[in-house]
C-alpha positions in Angstrom: -0.1 0.0 0.1 1.3 3.5 -0.9 1.5 6.1 1.9 1.1 9.7 1.2 4.8 10.2 1.4 5.2 7.5 -1.3 2.7 9.2 -3.5 4.3 12.6 -2.9 7.8 11.1 -4.1 6.2 9.6 -7.2 4.5 12.9 -8.0 7.6 14.8 -7.6 9.4 12.3 -9.8 6.6 12.6 -12.5 7.0 16.4 -12.3 10.4 16.1 -13.2 9.4 14.3 -16.4 6.7 16.5 -17.5 6.8 20.0 -19.0 5.3 23.3 -18.2 1.7 23.2 -16.7 1.8 19.5 -16.0 5.1 19.9 -14.4 3.7 22.6 -12.1 0.4 20.6 -11.4 2.4 17.4 -10.3 4.8 19.7 -8.2 1.9 21.1 -6.4 0.2 17.9 -5.9 3.5 16.4 -4.4 3.8 19.2 -2.0 0.0 19.0 -1.0 0.3 15.2 -0.5 2.2 15.9 2.8 -0.8 17.8 4.0 -3.8 15.5 3.1 -5.6 14.7 6.3 -6.2 11.0 5.2 -4.1 8.4 3.3 -4.9 8.6 -0.4 -5.2 4.8 -0.3 -7.9 4.9 2.2 -9.8 7.5 0.1 -9.5 5.3 -3.0 -10.6 2.1 -1.1 -13.7 4.0 -0.1 -14.5 4.6 -3.8 -14.3 8.3 -3.1 -12.9 10.6 -5.6 -9.3 11.7 -5.1 -10.2 15.1 -6.3 -11.3 15.6 -2.7 -7.7 16.0 -1.8 -6.0 19.4 -2.3 -4.3 19.9 -5.7 -5.7 16.8 -7.4 -7.6 17.1 -10.5 -9.0 14.4 -12.7 -5.8 13.9 -14.7 -3.6 13.4 -11.6 -6.3 11.3 -9.9 -6.0 8.9 -12.9 -2.3 8.6 -12.4 -2.5 8.1 -8.7 -5.1 5.4 -9.2 -2.8 3.6 -11.7 -0.1 3.7 -9.0 -2.4 2.4 -6.4 -3.6 -0.5 -8.8 -0.2 -1.4 -10.0 2.5 -0.6 -7.4 5.4 1.1 -9.0 8.9 0.5 -8.2 10.0 3.1 -5.7 13.1 5.1 -6.0 16.1 3.6 -4.2 17.2 7.0 -3.0 14.9 10.1 -2.1 16.5 13.5 -2.8 17.8 15.1 0.3 15.2 17.8 0.1 12.4 15.4 0.5 14.0 12.9 2.8 12.8 12.3 6.4 9.4 13.9 6.0 6.1 12.4 7.2 2.8 13.3 6.2 -0.1 15.0 8.0 -2.1 11.6 8.0 1.1 9.7 9.4 1.6 12.3 12.0 -2.1 12.0 13.1 -1.8 8.3 13.3 1.5 8.5 15.3 -0.2 11.1 17.8 -3.2 8.9 18.3 -1.1 5.8 19.0 0.9 7.8 21.4 -2.1 9.1 23.2 -3.5 5.6 23.5 -0.3 4.2 25.0 -0.2 6.7 28.0 
């Protein structure tokens, strides 16, 4: 299952392969993925539109759904600028888990 941070990395890589408007759209979606309140895989599993998530339009939704259906090979090394980040959804889960433990 792909996490939002995985999807953010895939979106950022796709942005590097695209030109002009598509590149900007993929970059914007990659940055936004870290702030999505829910995991994209959970939204897709509930048969909800991924366009509910910030910076996702129909074109990028199709790309993400393709990645969710057929897990892509993840890059071996994440560039330093995007390394060691967690998404809002991951942070919320970690916080909830921490509060339950106490």
